[in-house]
N, C-alpha and C positions, 0 to 999 in steps of 0.2 A: 487460523496459522495456528503452526504447536510451535511455541520456543520453549529450548534446552538454554535452559542454564550452567554454567562449570563455574568451577572454583577459579581457573586464568580468567575470567570475567568474557570468555565468548560467546558465543549464539549462535545453534542448531538452528537452518531459519527451516520450515516443512513448509510444503503446500505456499512460494509465494507466486504470488499474480502478474506479471505482466500486460504493460497499454501500450501502443505508442501514440509514438506524443501530437500534441491536441489533442486526445479524450475528454472528456467532459467528465468532470466526481464532481459528485454531488455533495454536498458540506449541507451540517445545518443551516445556516446563513445563503447560501446560493451556489452555483457549478461555477468550479475554479479547471484551471487545463493539466493535465495530472504533473506535466514538467516544471509547475509548481506553488508544487507540496513538497510542507517541509515537514519533517519531527518533530509530533509539537500539535498537529493540527488534528482538527477532528472531523471523519470523514463516516455517510451514511453503511452500512452495511443489511441486510439483510441478513437477517437472524428469527428464527422459528418465523416465517412472516409477519414480520414488521422490518421495516427501520430503526437501527440503532444507531448513534454514533458513538464512534469507539476512536484512541487517539493514533496521530500512523508514530514509527516506536522506530521506523527504518524505509530511511529511500534509495536506493540505488538503480543505475544507468548505465545500459549497455547498450554497444552501437551490432549492429551487427549483420552481415550482407548474403542478401534471401543464394540460395542455390538452385539453378534454374535446369 
């Protein structure tokens, strides 16, 4: 994810990933449901072929209805 910081303290987020409630996310200690994750917690990402812990910097939530 690329983050651009501006002088007005706003952020531009690119490549945001979305998960459904109940999705289990790996952390260095154990797995947590995605809806329980908070900024500052560490999650495992897979960069350059291996698991790397990275801190969460932002969490958002939005409801969407399916278009059938």
